[in-house]
C-alpha positions, -999 to 999 in steps of 0.1 A, spaced: -391 -552 474 -359 -539 454 -330 -529 469 -332 -490 481 -310 -480 453 -335 -496 427 -365 -486 442 -389 -469 418 -420 -447 421 -442 -472 410 -433 -497 438 -435 -468 462 -470 -458 455 -483 -492 454 -501 -491 489 -505 -469 518 -484 -491 538 -457 -493 513 -453 -456 515 -452 -455 552 -425 -481 553 -402 -465 525 -395 -435 545 -379 -453 574 -358 -478 551 -344 -451 525 -308 -445 535 -300 -407 538 -268 -412 515 -291 -426 488 -314 -394 490 -286 -373 490 -270 -391 459 -299 -389 438 -305 -351 444 -321 -350 474 -354 -360 466 -367 -393 482 -369 -421 454 -408 -422 462 -406 -390 446 -388 -395 417 -398 -409 381 -378 -435 366 -365 -430 334 -350 -454 308 -331 -434 280 -331 -451 244 -305 -441 220 -270 -429 234 -255 -410 204 -247 -377 200 -282 -362 209 -289 -388 236 -257 -381 251 -260 -346 249 -296 -344 266 -284 -370 294 -273 -342 316 -307 -326 318 -322 -356 327 -291 -364 355 -294 -328 368 -333 -329 376 -339 -341 410 -371 -355 400 -354 -377 379 -335 -410 383 -320 -424 351 -322 -461 359 -313 -478 322 -300 -469 289 -300 -487 256 -284 -484 224 -276 -509 194 -242 -494 195 -218 -507 225 -193 -481 224 -174 -459 198 -152 -428 196 -160 -419 161 -192 -404 161 -202 -371 140 -214 -339 155 -210 -303 150 -182 -295 174 -152 -318 185 -155 -315 217 -191 -301 224 -202 -333 241 -171 -343 257 -172 -307 275 -208 -310 284 -205 -342 303 -173 -327 319 -196 -298 335 -218 -323 346 -198 -345 361 -178 -318 373 -148 -337 361 -122 -318 335 -106 -353 331 -133 -374 315 -124 -388 283 -90 -374 283 -73 -409 276 -102 -416 247 -102 -402 211 -128 -384 191 -165 -379 200 -183 -404 223 -213 -426 217 -228 -460 227 -246 -476 257 -213 -483 274 -207 -443 275 -241 -434 286 -241 -461 313 -213 -449 326 -222 -414 325 -251 -422 346 -233 -440 373 -204 -418 375 -228 -388 380 -249 -405 408 -218 -419 427 -206 -382 433 -226 -378 464 -225 -417 474 -205 -430 503 -173 -447 484 -179 -429 454 -197 -460 436 -232 -464 422 -245 -494 402 -280 -487 393 -283 -480 361 -286 -510 335 -276 -512 299 -292 -529 272 -287 -532 235 -324 -543 224 -351 -519 238 -374 -548 236 -354 -568 263 -351 -536 283 -390 -538 283 -392 -574 291 -365 -573 320 -370 -537 334 -398 -537 359 -414 -504 373 -401 -481 347 -421 -448 344 -410 -430 314 -389 -435 282 -372 -410 263 -366 -420 228 -332 -405 213 -330 -429 184 -331 -420 145 -361 -413 133 -374 -448 117 -373 -466 153 -395 -439 172 -427 -453 164 -420 -489 171 -405 -483 203 -431 -457 216 -458 -483 205 -439 -510 224 -436 -485 257 -474 -476 255 -485 -511 254 -471 -518 288 -485 -484 300 -451 -466 301 -450 -430 295 -432 -418 263 -409 -386 256 -395 -386 221 -375 -365 200 -393 -351 168 -408 -368 146 -434 -392 162 -427 -412 132 -416 -403 96 -440 -421 77 -478 -407 78 -501 -436 86 -474 -450 111 -477 -415 130 -514 -417 131 -514 -453 148 -489 -440 172 -512 -412 181 -543 -435 183 -523 -456 208 -518 -425 231 -551 -419 230 -562 -451 236 -539 -460 264 -541 -425 281 -502 -425 292 -488 -393 293 -467 -384 260 -447 -355 249 -428 -347 217 -399 -328 227 -400 -300 199 -428 -283 215 -420 -254 237 -440 -226 251 -436 -196 228 -448 -159 241 -439 -149 207 -465 -167 193 -494 -153 218 -482 -117 207 -486 -126 172 -517 -142 177 -531 -112 196 -521 -90 166 -539 -113 143 -569 -110 166 -568 -71 167 -569 -72 129 -535 -57 122 -527 -81 93 -564 -87 81 -573 -123 71 -546 -145 69 -532 -160 36 -497 -175 37 -473 -185 66 -437 -188 55 -409 -206 75 -373 -213 64 -341 -227 76 -305 -231 65 -305 -271 72 -294 -296 64 -262 -290 81 -253 -328 75 -239 -345 42 -267 -354 17 -263 -381 -8 -283 -385 -40 -281 -425 -42 -271 -455 -20 -236 -464 -16 -222 -493 -36 -190 -502 -17 -192 -527 11 -179 -517 46 -176 -540 74 -200 -536 106 -180 -518 133 -174 -540 164 -201 -538 191 -226 -525 167 -259 -545 158 -265 -534 125 -298 -555 122 -314 -539 154 -304 -505 141 -326 -510 108 -353 -520 127 -384 -519 104 -365 -511 74 -358 -541 52 -325 -555 50 -296 -536 32 -256 -539 34 -244 -515 61 -225 -482 56 -214 -455 76 -232 -432 54 -265 -442 68 -256 -440 105 -251 -412 132 -263 -381 126 -267 -382 90 -294 -407 88 -321 -376 87 -314 -372 49 -326 -408 39 -360 -414 34 -359 -447 50 -342 -434 83 -353 -400 85 -373 -368 78 -353 -345 61 -347 -307 76 -384 -302 73 -388 -328 103 -357 -321 119 -362 -284 122 -404 -279 111 -414 -295 142 -397 -268 166 -413 -238 146 -448 -250 135 -459 -275 162 -463 -247 189 -475 -222 158 -504 -244 147 -512 -251 187 -514 -211 193 -535 -203 161 -558 -233 165 -545 -250 134 -561 -285 139 -573 -295 106 -546 -312 87 -533 -300 49 -554 -311 18 -529 -304 -7 -489 -303 -9 -465 -298 -36 -426 -296 -33 -395 -289 -52 -360 -301 -46 -327 -294 -59 -314 -316 -86 -279 -333 -93 -260 -347 -125 -228 -366 -124 -204 -370 -149 -197 -407 -165 -172 -412 -196 -171 -372 -198 -208 -370 -203 -232 -354 -175 -261 -375 -165 -289 -368 -145 -292 -384 -109 -327 -400 -104 -328 -394 -63 -356 -416 -50 -336 -423 -16 -327 -393 0 -343 -358 5 -328 -331 -17 -300 -308 -4 -326 -279 -5 -363 -278 -12 -394 -257 -11 -423 -272 0 -460 -259 -4 -491 -271 16 -526 -260 12 -549 -259 47 -584 -259 47 -605 -232 68 -598 -238 108 -622 -231 133 -611 -194 136 -588 -189 102 -598 -191 67 -582 -211 40 -545 -203 40 -510 -219 25 -479 -229 43 -446 -226 25 -413 -243 38 -380 -233 28 -346 -252 36 -310 -255 23 -302 -219 16 -338 -212 1 -359 -185 14 -390 -164 7 -376 -128 -11 -378 -100 9 -413 -83 11 -418 -50 -2 -416 -35 33 -384 -50 40 -369 -38 5 -377 1 14 -359 -1 42 -329 -17 28 -331 -50 42 -334 -87 33 -350 -114 49 -331 -132 76 -311 -163 70 -337 -183 92 -374 -168 98 -409 -172 101 -432 -148 82 -467 -144 82 -488 -126 52 -524 -113 57 -544 -91 35 -534 -62 53 -502 -64 66 -474 -89 74 -456 -104 106 -418 -114 106 -397 -132 134 -368 -155 137 -372 -193 129 -394 -199 156 -409 -162 158 -383 -148 179 -386 -111 182 -418 -107 165 -427 -75 145 -448 -58 127 -443 -49 93 -431 -21 81 -411 -18 113 -423 15 118 -456 0 134 -435 -9 161 -432 23 171 -465 29 184 -471 -5 200 -466 -5 238 -433 -18 251 -453 -48 264 -456 -64 228 -419 -61 224 -404 -94 232 -369 -101 239 -364 -139 231 -333 -144 247 -350 -135 278 -377 -159 278 -376 -186 304 -390 -220 287 -397 -248 308 -386 -278 288 -392 -303 317 -430 -302 320 -432 -335 309 -418 -346 344 -449 -328 364 -473 -342 339 -460 -377 346 -466 -373 382 -500 -358 379 -511 -384 352 -518 -354 329 -509 -344 293 -487 -315 282 -496 -291 254 -466 -311 236 -486 -344 240 -489 -369 213 -525 -365 213 -522 -331 201 -501 -337 174 -517 -351 145 -517 -321 124 -480 -313 125 -471 -348 119 -497 -352 88 -481 -320 78 -444 -329 78 -449 -364 66 -471 -352 35 -445 -327 28 -421 -357 25 -447 -375 0 -448 -345 -22 -411 -347 -24 -410 -387 -36 -440 -384 -57 -428 -353 -75 -458 -341 -82 -486 -320 -67 -510 -345 -42 -542 -344 -30 -550 -356 6 -580 -368 23 -572 -367 61 -603 -384 69 -596 -415 45 -557 -411 54 -554 -413 12 -538 -395 -15 -567 -394 -40 -551 -381 -74 -522 -402 -76 -525 -439 -62 -493 -445 -68 -482 -422 -41 -502 -438 -13 -473 -464 -10 -455 -434 9 -480 -431 36 -463 -461 51 -432 -482 47 -423 -520 36 -416 -531 69 -392 -562 80 -405 -592 91 -412 -592 133 -415 -551 125 -447 -543 115 -466 -516 132 
């Protein structure tokens, strides 16, 4: 049996005798140091990805007494030059969790890498340990080595760039490990289908972190069921993203690979290319190879729970997209930049959805980079415009408007709200959302509402939007055949060219 500090849930629940014996050998200081929950009742988590978002969300794992972080993994060993939205945001978040206002005071810049992640975990668990030390978190460069060496991991949390979500999730599920991942499941449609198929096959608990409980959507559905907007015709969703720098062609200069950074491993399934910092950190989202653009970054948050609430389970059958164009000056002449490597700085995507179980055919519109729908006549009459980010449902008899994720929904014109009961007026700032529902699901052997097994429609939709951008034409999709039927060449974008050894 492992030492008390390395005891994990699977070892404890192996037999009744083991469970009985465990309570007599677990020292009280271990229970106190790990949040006053016995290790037998905790789930063990390996966190893969210690970049900005991985570290930002690490505190939530550490503060949850039902969780014990036992391993971290990242292709980057240590850095002080990550890119983020705030120079001190991550540092201050970690300081608050650790209760240490001196953390990172001798370093410069924004932290990142597996050394930082491991130190964070062990310093937190050491707080209540006698002697103030704790050495129970392993560190790995390669997730494949982690899975080979670490025994008894209950859950892997995937916080890596989009292009490596699928291979890590597949490897975990093959070992019977539960999977929690940031959006998207994959930035390729066929790859996403295979991950979802594996989730259904293995039955492990899976959870896409972009899902959230949204009473706003239940209210929207109630209004629709009451017939207040008639038959649904259109859904409009818009975001001001991207907030990262966007490029239109690959860099040509050569840059040295930073010390301690395994560029080959970071590339994962993507064919070899020279390292450049324009690809890494949080700017990866803008590249077709590595990210899913703003629609993947944000569209999952708004659309996944909306699809679930409205019963949208049939994938779109048509997609069309437009993106901003770029020109560059060469020898005093402006030339069109043909961009086939990255998402545009702003775009509009339109999907046509077939009839659903309780909805007619409808169109879904996505806007980003400052694009948004013009104000409908109900807003114009009130001297108002569409908000910076928002969601609007248009029916044959009326409209519903809310924030990006449907926050504070209202009927249009807003004067209609005066006759509605107060119970229908939601203050989204006061809604308590359970973001750790996956913990109980893992313990119970159940699925969450955000399970991969429920995410095929959103995964198809997001990735089909990217295909429409890349194909630069209207595309027709057969969800049963998983094929673009009107443009054979566009089928190449359903998948990717895999580097040897990374095929899915």
